[in-house]
C-alpha positions as CSV (number, residue, x, y, z in Angstrom):
1,M,-13.2,24.2,-3.2
2,K,-13.7,23.8,-6.9
3,K,-13.1,20.4,-8.5
4,G,-10.1,21.4,-10.4
5,T,-8.5,23.1,-7.5
6,R,-9.1,20.1,-5.2
7,L,-7.5,17.7,-7.7
8,A,-4.5,20.0,-8.2
9,S,-4.0,20.2,-4.5
10,L,-4.0,16.4,-4.3
11,A,-1.3,16.2,-7.0
12,I,1.0,18.5,-5.0
13,S,0.5,16.5,-1.8
14,A,1.0,13.2,-3.7
15,L,4.6,14.3,-4.6
16,L,5.4,14.2,-0.9
17,V,4.3,10.7,-0.1
18,L,4.9,7.3,-1.6
19,S,2.1,5.4,-3.1
20,A,1.3,2.5,-0.8
21,M,2.1,-0.2,-3.3
22,T,5.5,0.8,-4.7
23,G,7.5,-0.7,-1.8
24,C,8.9,0.3,1.6
25,G,11.2,2.6,-0.3
26,S,10.6,4.8,-3.3
27,S,10.2,3.5,-6.8
28,T,10.0,6.2,-9.5
29,T,11.7,4.6,-12.5
30,G,10.0,3.4,-15.7
31,S,8.4,4.8,-18.8
32,S,5.3,4.6,-20.8
33,S,4.6,1.5,-22.8
34,A,4.9,1.7,-26.6
35,A,1.2,1.2,-27.2
36,A,0.2,4.0,-24.8
37,Q,2.8,6.4,-26.4
38,A,0.6,6.3,-29.4
39,N,-2.3,7.7,-27.4
40,S,-2.9,11.4,-27.0
41,E,-1.9,13.0,-23.8
42,N,-5.6,13.6,-22.8
43,G,-6.3,9.9,-22.7
44,A,-8.0,9.3,-26.0
45,S,-7.8,5.8,-27.4
46,A,-5.4,4.9,-30.2
47,A,-7.0,3.9,-33.4
48,A,-8.7,0.6,-32.8
49,P,-7.6,-2.5,-34.7
50,A,-10.3,-3.9,-37.0
51,G,-13.3,-5.1,-34.9
52,K,-11.6,-4.3,-31.6
53,T,-12.7,-2.1,-28.7
54,V,-9.7,-0.3,-27.3
55,V,-9.7,0.3,-23.5
56,T,-7.0,2.7,-22.2
57,F,-5.5,1.9,-18.9
58,W,-3.1,4.1,-16.8
59,N,-1.1,2.8,-13.8
60,G,2.1,3.2,-12.0
61,F,3.5,-0.3,-11.9
62,T,7.0,0.6,-13.0
63,G,8.9,-1.8,-10.7
64,S,9.6,-5.5,-11.0
65,D,5.9,-6.2,-11.2
66,R,5.7,-4.4,-14.5
67,T,6.8,-7.4,-16.5
68,T,4.1,-9.6,-15.0
69,L,1.5,-7.0,-15.6
70,E,2.4,-6.5,-19.2
71,S,2.5,-10.3,-19.8
72,L,-0.9,-10.7,-18.3
73,V,-2.5,-7.9,-20.3
74,K,-1.0,-9.3,-23.4
75,K,-2.6,-12.7,-22.6
76,Y,-5.9,-11.0,-22.1
77,N,-5.7,-9.2,-25.4
78,E,-4.9,-12.4,-27.2
79,T,-7.5,-14.6,-25.6
80,N,-10.6,-12.6,-24.7
81,D,-13.7,-13.3,-26.7
82,K,-15.1,-9.8,-26.5
83,N,-12.8,-8.3,-29.1
84,V,-11.3,-6.0,-26.4
85,E,-7.7,-4.6,-26.5
86,I,-6.2,-3.1,-23.4
87,Q,-3.7,-0.4,-24.1
88,M,-1.6,0.6,-21.1
89,E,0.3,3.7,-20.2
90,I,2.7,3.0,-17.3
91,M,4.4,5.9,-15.5
92,P,5.8,6.6,-12.1
93,W,3.0,7.0,-9.5
94,D,3.8,10.7,-8.8
95,S,3.6,11.4,-12.5
96,L,0.3,9.6,-12.7
97,Y,-1.3,11.7,-9.9
98,Q,0.1,14.9,-11.4
99,K,-1.3,14.0,-14.8
100,L,-4.7,13.1,-13.3
101,A,-5.1,16.5,-11.8
102,T,-4.8,18.0,-15.3
103,V,-7.1,15.6,-17.2
104,L,-9.8,14.6,-14.8
105,S,-10.7,18.1,-13.9
106,V,-11.7,18.7,-17.5
107,G,-13.5,15.5,-18.1
108,Q,-10.7,13.6,-19.9
109,G,-8.6,10.6,-19.1
110,P,-8.4,6.9,-19.8
111,D,-11.1,4.2,-19.4
112,I,-9.3,2.5,-16.4
113,L,-7.2,3.9,-13.7
114,A,-5.2,2.1,-11.0
115,F,-4.2,3.9,-7.8
116,A,-3.9,3.4,-4.1
117,T,-7.3,2.9,-2.3
118,E,-6.7,5.8,0.0
119,R,-7.1,8.2,-2.9
120,I,-10.6,7.0,-3.8
121,G,-12.3,9.8,-1.8
122,T,-10.7,12.6,-3.7
123,Y,-11.6,11.3,-7.2
124,A,-15.0,9.9,-6.2
125,E,-16.0,13.2,-4.5
126,S,-15.1,15.2,-7.6
127,G,-17.3,12.9,-9.8
128,A,-14.3,11.6,-11.8
129,L,-15.1,8.0,-11.1
130,A,-18.0,5.8,-12.2
131,S,-20.0,3.9,-9.6
132,L,-19.2,0.1,-9.8
133,D,-22.0,-1.2,-7.6
134,D,-23.2,-3.3,-10.5
135,V,-19.8,-5.0,-10.9
136,Y,-20.5,-6.7,-7.6
137,S,-24.3,-7.1,-7.9
138,Q,-23.8,-8.8,-11.2
139,K,-20.9,-10.9,-9.9
140,Y,-18.2,-9.7,-12.2
141,V,-16.3,-9.6,-8.9
142,D,-17.4,-11.6,-5.8
143,S,-17.1,-9.3,-2.8
144,S,-17.4,-12.3,-0.4
145,V,-13.9,-13.5,-1.3
146,V,-12.2,-10.1,-1.3
147,P,-10.1,-9.4,1.9
148,V,-12.4,-7.6,4.4
149,A,-10.5,-4.3,4.8
150,L,-9.8,-4.2,1.0
151,D,-13.5,-4.7,0.2
152,E,-14.6,-2.0,2.6
153,N,-12.0,0.5,1.2
154,L,-13.0,0.0,-2.4
155,K,-16.1,2.0,-1.5
156,Y,-16.6,5.7,-0.7
157,K,-19.7,6.7,1.3
158,G,-21.1,3.2,0.8
159,T,-20.7,3.1,-3.0
160,Y,-18.2,0.9,-4.7
161,Y,-15.8,2.8,-7.0
162,G,-13.0,0.2,-7.3
163,V,-12.3,-3.4,-7.9
164,P,-9.1,-5.2,-6.6
165,M,-5.9,-4.7,-8.6
166,N,-3.2,-5.5,-6.0
167,F,-3.1,-6.4,-2.3
168,A,-0.3,-6.6,0.2
169,T,0.3,-7.0,3.9
170,L,3.3,-6.0,6.0
171,L,5.2,-8.7,7.9
172,L,8.2,-8.7,10.2
173,Y,11.4,-9.3,8.2
174,Y,14.3,-10.7,10.4
175,N,17.9,-11.4,9.6
176,K,18.7,-14.9,10.8
177,T,22.5,-14.3,10.7
178,I,22.2,-11.3,13.0
179,L,19.9,-13.1,15.4
180,K,22.4,-15.9,15.7
181,E,25.3,-13.4,16.3
182,A,23.3,-12.0,19.2
183,G,22.8,-15.5,20.7
184,L,19.1,-15.7,19.7
185,D,17.4,-18.6,17.9
186,P,17.2,-17.7,14.2
187,A,14.3,-20.1,13.8
188,A,12.2,-18.4,16.5
189,P,11.4,-14.7,15.6
190,P,9.6,-12.6,18.3
191,K,5.9,-13.4,18.8
192,D,4.9,-10.5,20.9
193,W,6.0,-7.0,21.9
194,D,7.9,-8.1,25.0
195,E,9.9,-10.6,22.9
196,L,10.4,-8.0,20.2
197,E,11.8,-5.5,22.8
198,K,14.0,-8.2,24.3
199,Y,15.4,-9.3,20.9
200,A,16.0,-5.7,19.8
201,L,17.9,-4.7,22.9
202,Q,20.0,-7.9,22.9
203,I,20.9,-7.5,19.2
204,T,21.8,-3.8,19.6
205,E,23.9,-4.5,22.7
206,K,25.8,-7.6,21.5
207,T,26.3,-6.9,17.8
208,G,26.3,-3.1,17.6
209,K,23.7,-3.2,14.8
210,Y,20.2,-1.9,14.9
211,G,17.8,-4.4,16.5
212,F,14.5,-3.1,15.1
213,G,13.5,0.0,13.2
214,M,10.5,1.7,11.6
215,A,10.6,4.3,8.8
216,T,8.8,7.5,9.4
217,S,8.4,9.1,5.9
218,E,8.2,8.4,2.2
219,T,7.1,4.8,3.0
220,T,4.3,2.4,3.6
221,P,3.6,3.6,7.2
222,M,4.8,1.2,9.9
223,W,3.9,3.0,13.2
224,P,0.2,2.3,12.8
225,I,0.9,-1.4,13.3
226,M,2.1,-0.6,16.8
227,L,-0.8,1.8,17.5
228,W,-3.4,-0.7,16.5
229,G,-1.7,-3.5,18.4
230,N,-2.2,-1.6,21.7
231,G,-5.9,-0.9,20.9
232,G,-5.3,2.6,19.4
233,S,-6.4,4.2,16.2
234,I,-5.8,7.4,14.2
235,M,-9.3,8.3,13.2
236,D,-12.6,7.3,14.8
237,D,-15.7,6.1,13.1
238,Q,-16.9,9.7,12.7
239,G,-13.7,10.8,11.0
240,K,-12.4,12.7,14.0
241,C,-8.7,12.3,14.9
242,V,-7.9,10.3,18.0
243,L,-4.1,10.2,17.6
244,N,-3.7,11.7,21.1
245,S,-5.6,8.8,22.9
246,K,-4.3,7.3,26.1
247,E,-3.4,4.1,24.2
248,N,-1.5,5.9,21.5
249,V,0.5,8.0,24.0
250,E,1.4,4.8,25.8
251,T,2.5,3.1,22.6
252,V,4.6,6.0,21.3
253,T,6.2,6.7,24.7
254,R,7.3,3.1,24.8
255,G,8.5,3.0,21.2
256,A,10.3,6.3,21.4
257,S,12.2,5.3,24.5
258,L,13.5,2.2,22.8
259,I,14.3,3.9,19.5
260,R,15.4,7.4,20.6
261,D,16.9,6.6,24.0
262,K,18.2,3.0,23.7
263,K,19.1,3.3,20.0
264,I,17.6,0.0,18.9
265,G,16.9,1.7,15.5
266,P,17.4,4.9,13.5
267,A,15.3,7.7,15.0
268,T,13.8,8.6,11.6
269,S,14.3,7.3,8.1
270,T,12.7,7.1,4.7
271,G,11.4,3.8,3.4
272,A,14.3,3.6,1.0
273,E,16.8,4.2,3.8
274,I,15.5,1.5,6.1
275,D,15.3,-0.9,3.2
276,K,19.0,-0.2,2.6
277,L,19.9,-0.8,6.3
278,F,18.3,-4.2,6.1
279,E,19.9,-5.1,2.8
280,S,23.3,-4.0,4.1
281,Q,22.8,-6.1,7.2
282,K,22.9,-3.2,9.6
283,L,19.3,-3.7,10.8
284,A,18.0,-7.0,12.1
285,M,14.2,-6.6,12.0
286,Y,11.6,-4.3,10.5
287,F,8.2,-4.3,8.8
288,C,8.0,-4.5,5.0
289,G,5.8,-6.0,2.3
290,P,6.2,-8.9,-0.1
291,W,7.8,-6.8,-2.8
292,A,11.1,-7.0,-0.9
293,T,11.6,-10.7,-0.8
294,T,13.2,-11.1,-4.3
295,G,15.7,-8.3,-3.8
296,F,16.8,-9.6,-0.4
297,K,17.2,-13.1,-1.8
298,Q,19.3,-11.8,-4.7
299,A,21.5,-9.9,-2.1
300,G,22.2,-13.2,-0.4
301,I,20.6,-12.3,2.9
302,D,19.6,-15.2,5.1
303,F,16.2,-13.8,6.2
304,G,12.8,-14.9,7.3
305,V,9.3,-13.3,7.5
306,A,6.9,-13.7,10.4
307,Q,3.6,-12.2,11.4
308,A,3.7,-8.9,13.2
309,P,4.4,-9.5,16.9
310,K,1.2,-9.4,19.0
311,G,0.5,-6.2,20.9
312,P,-1.0,-5.9,24.3
313,K,-4.5,-5.8,22.8
314,E,-4.3,-7.6,19.5
315,Q,-2.2,-9.0,16.7
316,V,-2.6,-6.9,13.6
317,T,-0.7,-5.6,10.6
318,Q,-1.2,-3.1,7.9
319,G,-2.8,-4.0,4.6
320,N,-2.7,-1.8,1.6
321,A,-3.9,-2.1,-2.0
322,V,-4.1,-0.6,-5.4
323,G,-7.6,-0.7,-6.9
324,M,-8.8,-0.4,-10.5
325,Y,-11.4,2.2,-11.4
326,M,-13.5,3.2,-14.4
327,T,-13.6,6.9,-15.2
328,A,-17.0,8.5,-15.4
329,T,-16.3,9.5,-19.0
330,S,-15.5,6.0,-20.3
331,K,-17.7,4.9,-23.2
332,N,-16.5,1.3,-22.9
333,K,-18.3,-0.1,-19.9
334,D,-18.9,-3.6,-21.1
335,A,-15.3,-4.0,-22.2
336,V,-14.0,-2.6,-18.9
337,Y,-16.2,-4.9,-16.9
338,D,-15.0,-7.9,-18.8
339,F,-11.4,-7.0,-18.0
340,F,-12.2,-6.4,-14.3
341,K,-13.8,-9.9,-14.2
342,W,-10.9,-11.5,-15.9
343,W,-8.3,-9.8,-13.7
344,N,-10.1,-11.0,-10.5
345,S,-10.5,-14.6,-11.7
346,K,-8.6,-17.3,-9.7
347,D,-6.3,-18.1,-12.6
348,T,-5.2,-14.5,-13.2
349,Q,-4.8,-13.8,-9.5
350,V,-2.6,-16.9,-9.1
351,E,-0.5,-15.9,-12.1
352,W,-0.2,-12.3,-10.8
353,S,0.7,-13.5,-7.3
354,L,3.4,-16.0,-8.6
355,G,4.9,-13.3,-10.8
356,T,5.1,-10.6,-8.2
357,G,5.1,-12.3,-4.8
358,F,2.0,-10.4,-3.6
359,P,-0.8,-12.2,-1.8
360,L,-4.0,-12.8,-3.8
361,A,-6.8,-10.3,-3.7
362,R,-9.2,-13.1,-3.1
363,T,-9.2,-15.4,-0.1
364,D,-10.7,-18.5,-1.7
365,A,-7.7,-19.5,-3.8
366,L,-5.0,-19.7,-1.1
367,D,-4.8,-23.5,-1.3
368,D,-4.1,-23.5,-5.0
369,P,-1.2,-26.0,-5.4
370,R,0.5,-23.6,-7.9
371,L,1.2,-21.2,-5.0
372,A,3.4,-23.8,-3.2
373,S,6.4,-22.8,-5.3
374,N,6.6,-19.5,-3.3
375,P,6.2,-20.0,0.4
376,Y,6.2,-16.3,1.1
377,I,2.8,-15.9,-0.5
378,A,1.1,-18.1,2.1
379,E,2.7,-16.2,4.9
380,F,1.7,-12.7,3.6
381,S,-1.8,-14.0,2.9
382,K,-2.4,-15.2,6.5
383,P,-3.5,-11.8,7.9
384,A,-5.6,-10.8,4.8
385,N,-8.9,-10.6,6.6
386,S,-7.5,-9.2,9.9
387,S,-5.3,-6.4,8.4
388,K,-6.2,-2.8,8.7
389,F,-5.7,0.0,6.2
390,Y,-4.1,3.4,6.9
391,L,-6.0,6.8,6.5
392,Q,-8.8,5.6,4.2
393,Q,-12.0,7.5,3.2
394,L,-10.4,10.9,3.2
395,T,-10.2,13.4,0.4
396,N,-6.9,14.8,1.6
397,F,-5.1,11.8,3.2
398,A,-1.7,13.1,1.9
399,D,-2.0,16.3,3.9
400,V,-3.1,14.5,7.0
401,D,0.0,12.2,6.7
402,T,2.6,14.8,5.8
403,Q,1.3,17.8,7.8
404,G,0.0,16.0,10.9
405,I,1.4,12.5,11.5
406,V,4.9,12.6,10.1
407,P,5.9,15.9,11.8
408,A,4.6,14.6,15.1
409,F,6.7,11.5,15.1
410,E,9.8,13.4,13.9
411,A,9.5,15.9,16.7
412,I,9.2,13.2,19.3
413,L,12.0,11.0,17.9
414,L,14.4,13.8,16.9
415,Q,13.7,16.6,19.3
416,N,12.6,14.7,22.4
417,A,9.3,16.5,22.2
418,D,6.7,15.6,24.9
419,V,4.6,12.8,23.6
420,Q,1.2,13.9,24.9
421,S,1.5,17.6,23.9
422,T,2.9,16.7,20.5
423,L,0.1,14.3,19.8
424,N,-2.4,16.8,21.1
425,D,-1.1,19.4,18.6
426,A,-1.1,16.8,15.8
427,T,-4.7,15.9,16.5
428,Q,-5.8,19.5,16.3
429,T,-3.9,19.9,13.0
430,I,-5.5,16.8,11.5
431,D,-9.0,17.8,12.7
432,S,-8.4,21.2,11.0
433,L,-7.4,19.5,7.8
434,T,-10.4,17.3,7.8
435,G,-12.9,19.9,8.9
436,K,-13.8,18.1,12.2
């Protein structure tokens, strides 16, 4: 497949799935910043202020984190001693990916891009990204303090192409009021799968509300947490799909029985829909990331967050991240590297974390006393090094998700399809998509 065709195909797929870091539900509001509006549509820099090197930066942080990002970039522009000015263009994630398909395929674009780590393969394979191995070898960023799964997935085929921009984990959100209504201790969330099942059934029976749910589409994926907890996986080390493994069939059969047959949660839902169920206090427990804490507090919900309940084989949750990347056509390497170093410093990471509620993308600053003002940060940071990432190192992850995995779960949960045969079919579809 030619480079331009491959990138255009990705853009179409990207419209079908939510970027990992925009929330459990969709977030597509926002507009370009004033500075970036002055830039040409092909990513060329605006006229540089006297003595300044202008670095253009495209990203999709249109949500509540936008204010913090803009404030930090303003601080960098005013305080750096390299005469560098970062000029950002902020747009919805789907618009960003669509735009990249147009400009990168003809060798244009900004100096810096931010996007979810699962997309590295597509852009690195096409030659649109510059190698960043020397960012790490020269200690602009210290890989030893980056969460393990994040560090591994800033690479493609063993080469670094990204540095950390944002990092998050999923935890179990639980409504203390509903637990109390069901006769459960609101200070003692479920610690393992057996307790989770017991709580969910008791809540559903005694309150008429959903006990536990997992969204199936347009979301940060939740089902993989359960697959991993029982020792399963989606892809093996050779990139071959193993969705139909014995462990996964066991997990999905158990989960489908509870959700589809015993009605502990909605059979299927988008991320936005399941967020709304929790916010309207019709759902007692579900997985979500740190971005939801502020909204639920503002809604007056008495909730808590806890580590994902331990599965039969291990306790694990999903991690996801947005990385920053330098385009291969950038002429401002020194300035870009200086910004990467500044962004990943302890002070900047603490400010970003406090402003957004996300855990830090470095594990050596978790005891910083400034973080004590937000207790959620510490809880979301706990599984940083044990978290796993979803569908990384592919050049067509969106197709694998929307054509293989999502339809399989929907068939099982909505149509009572046989678990083993459905996962067999999905495995064949995915191997076909990945050429395995």
